[in-house]
PLY file of the C-alpha trace (Angstrom):
ply
format ascii 1.0
element vertex 199
property float x
property float y
property float z
element edge 198
property int vertex1
property int vertex2
end_header
-103.20 282.47 -43.24
-105.21 279.45 -43.42
-104.36 278.88 -46.62
-100.57 279.56 -45.88
-100.67 276.59 -43.01
-102.24 274.93 -45.21
-99.73 274.66 -47.62
-97.04 274.41 -45.21
-98.39 271.24 -43.82
-98.90 270.07 -47.72
-95.08 270.80 -47.96
-94.31 269.12 -44.86
-96.26 266.18 -45.66
-94.69 266.41 -49.49
-91.62 266.28 -47.52
-91.84 264.14 -44.73
-92.55 261.57 -48.05
-90.22 262.63 -49.40
-87.98 261.67 -46.57
-89.93 258.06 -46.26
-89.13 257.54 -50.22
-85.62 258.46 -49.46
-85.27 256.90 -46.42
-86.67 253.74 -48.18
-84.52 254.02 -51.00
-81.61 254.30 -48.63
-82.21 251.42 -46.94
-83.26 249.35 -50.27
-79.73 250.49 -51.21
-78.46 249.22 -47.39
-79.94 246.42 -47.78
-79.06 245.41 -52.09
-75.31 246.91 -50.43
-75.02 244.01 -47.66
-77.18 241.08 -50.13
-74.23 242.06 -52.69
-71.72 241.78 -49.57
-73.34 238.62 -47.83
-73.00 237.06 -51.65
-69.30 238.23 -52.31
-68.51 236.34 -48.70
-70.43 233.72 -49.27
-68.51 233.07 -52.78
-65.59 234.00 -51.00
-66.13 231.53 -48.17
-67.54 228.56 -50.65
-64.53 229.95 -53.14
-62.03 228.94 -49.14
-63.65 226.01 -48.75
-63.26 224.43 -51.87
-59.58 225.20 -51.56
-59.31 223.63 -48.04
-61.42 220.57 -49.84
-58.85 220.34 -52.71
-56.06 220.71 -50.00
-57.58 217.92 -47.74
-58.24 216.19 -51.35
-54.02 216.28 -52.11
-52.94 215.56 -48.59
-55.65 212.37 -48.36
-54.26 211.56 -52.15
-50.47 211.74 -51.29
-51.22 209.47 -47.83
-52.60 206.85 -49.85
-50.42 206.70 -52.40
-47.66 206.42 -49.87
-49.67 203.63 -47.71
-49.79 201.70 -51.90
-46.07 202.21 -52.24
-45.38 201.10 -48.79
-47.60 198.35 -48.77
-46.15 197.05 -52.18
-42.12 197.24 -50.71
-43.48 195.93 -47.63
-45.22 192.21 -49.59
-41.51 192.66 -51.95
-39.69 192.36 -48.37
-41.37 190.02 -47.32
-40.91 188.15 -50.51
-37.15 188.21 -50.39
-36.77 186.89 -47.22
-38.92 183.90 -48.10
-36.96 183.29 -51.31
-33.38 183.79 -49.29
-34.32 181.40 -46.46
-35.61 178.87 -48.59
-32.16 179.79 -50.82
-30.18 179.57 -47.65
-31.69 176.16 -46.56
-30.80 174.44 -49.74
-27.12 175.36 -50.13
-26.86 174.96 -46.49
-28.15 171.24 -46.82
-26.03 171.53 -50.32
-22.76 171.75 -48.57
-23.18 168.97 -46.02
-24.24 166.28 -48.98
-20.68 167.91 -50.60
-19.04 167.03 -47.71
-20.54 163.92 -46.96
-20.07 162.75 -50.73
-16.43 161.31 -49.52
-17.36 159.39 -47.29
-20.26 158.01 -49.42
-17.04 156.81 -52.25
-15.38 155.61 -49.00
-18.23 153.08 -48.77
-18.81 152.29 -51.64
-15.08 151.43 -52.11
-14.77 149.16 -49.41
-18.30 147.05 -50.22
-16.08 146.57 -53.74
-12.99 145.15 -52.32
-14.59 143.15 -49.13
-15.51 140.62 -51.68
-12.15 140.06 -52.21
-10.32 140.56 -48.99
-10.27 137.42 -46.91
-8.42 139.80 -43.88
-11.36 140.94 -41.52
-8.96 142.84 -39.64
-8.33 144.97 -42.42
-11.70 145.45 -43.86
-12.67 146.18 -40.11
-9.75 149.25 -40.17
-10.66 150.32 -43.17
-14.62 150.59 -41.85
-13.16 152.22 -38.70
-11.19 154.87 -40.44
-14.62 155.57 -42.72
-16.41 156.41 -39.69
-13.52 158.66 -38.20
-13.69 159.93 -41.28
-17.30 160.57 -41.50
-17.23 162.03 -37.64
-14.55 164.37 -37.86
-16.96 166.29 -41.25
-20.05 166.20 -39.17
-17.71 168.44 -36.70
-16.70 170.43 -38.92
-20.47 171.39 -39.51
-20.99 171.76 -36.01
-22.09 168.32 -34.26
-20.25 166.82 -31.73
-21.02 163.62 -29.68
-23.12 163.69 -26.21
-20.27 161.88 -23.52
-22.39 159.81 -21.22
-21.18 156.60 -19.61
-19.50 158.14 -16.43
-21.58 161.16 -16.52
-24.48 162.33 -13.75
-27.46 161.60 -15.61
-28.49 164.99 -16.68
-32.20 165.51 -18.39
-30.76 167.72 -20.74
-28.85 165.47 -22.18
-30.05 161.96 -21.96
-32.71 160.12 -21.63
-33.24 157.43 -18.75
-34.43 154.20 -20.81
-33.11 151.66 -17.77
-32.56 152.33 -13.80
-30.00 149.56 -12.68
-28.64 148.87 -8.48
-25.81 150.62 -8.20
-23.00 148.42 -7.94
-21.31 151.36 -4.90
-22.46 154.57 -3.76
-19.98 156.56 -5.73
-22.30 154.64 -9.09
-25.77 156.27 -7.84
-27.64 158.78 -10.44
-24.65 158.55 -12.75
-24.84 156.63 -16.51
-23.44 153.02 -16.47
-24.07 151.97 -20.33
-25.32 154.41 -23.02
-27.51 151.80 -25.12
-28.00 155.34 -28.44
-24.89 157.96 -28.81
-27.28 161.48 -27.81
-25.54 164.23 -30.51
-25.25 168.17 -30.29
-25.50 170.41 -33.68
-24.16 173.70 -32.55
-24.79 173.15 -28.72
-27.87 172.79 -29.78
-29.39 168.89 -28.40
-30.50 166.92 -31.63
-30.92 163.43 -30.00
-31.25 162.70 -26.35
-28.39 159.50 -24.84
-30.63 156.75 -24.36
-28.28 155.86 -20.99
-29.22 153.41 -18.41
-29.08 155.04 -14.40
-27.54 153.74 -11.73
-29.84 154.31 -8.81
0 1
1 2
2 3
3 4
4 5
5 6
6 7
7 8
8 9
9 10
10 11
11 12
12 13
13 14
14 15
15 16
16 17
17 18
18 19
19 20
20 21
21 22
22 23
23 24
24 25
25 26
26 27
27 28
28 29
29 30
30 31
31 32
32 33
33 34
34 35
35 36
36 37
37 38
38 39
39 40
40 41
41 42
42 43
43 44
44 45
45 46
46 47
47 48
48 49
49 50
50 51
51 52
52 53
53 54
54 55
55 56
56 57
57 58
58 59
59 60
60 61
61 62
62 63
63 64
64 65
65 66
66 67
67 68
68 69
69 70
70 71
71 72
72 73
73 74
74 75
75 76
76 77
77 78
78 79
79 80
80 81
81 82
82 83
83 84
84 85
85 86
86 87
87 88
88 89
89 90
90 91
91 92
92 93
93 94
94 95
95 96
96 97
97 98
98 99
99 100
100 101
101 102
102 103
103 104
104 105
105 106
106 107
107 108
108 109
109 110
110 111
111 112
112 113
113 114
114 115
115 116
116 117
117 118
118 119
119 120
120 121
121 122
122 123
123 124
124 125
125 126
126 127
127 128
128 129
129 130
130 131
131 132
132 133
133 134
134 135
135 136
136 137
137 138
138 139
139 140
140 141
141 142
142 143
143 144
144 145
145 146
146 147
147 148
148 149
149 150
150 151
151 152
152 153
153 154
154 155
155 156
156 157
157 158
158 159
159 160
160 161
161 162
162 163
163 164
164 165
165 166
166 167
167 168
168 169
169 170
170 171
171 172
172 173
173 174
174 175
175 176
176 177
177 178
178 179
179 180
180 181
181 182
182 183
183 184
184 185
185 186
186 187
187 188
188 189
189 190
190 191
191 192
192 193
193 194
194 195
195 196
196 197
197 198
């Protein structure tokens, strides 16, 4: 019986050893499967990270391209505006010069005829007509004379160069003489009238 017990024990030991080996093998298989699964997940994660990184890089490249195009477009716009302003200034100056060329022609003709004429009144009349023509052209271009004499003194339009005693109380604070005429261009004062003001 002791022999049976010993055999049973050996069998149990062998079974336990086999179970231990089997459990170890199962654990090893499970660990190997887990490692394999972890490797697959890591590979999938790396692939996903690579895909996200590629998407982000593509978006970044698209934004860079868009930025560079807009910067170039703005630079072209800025250059075009500067060129158009210069052209407009040239054209504006050209139109004014073309408008006053006839006045210059009239002055040249008057100068040529002054030596031949004895009548001073006719020369004065000719010069007066040329001046009127010139002022008409300037008025068409938007320039107008600032009326000063008899008007109340206004610092927006007048520059006082002298203070003169007033002859009566009605003249106080009013312009009594204009030394140099002032002008406005399109309602903007381009030269103040230099005046004497009664006090």
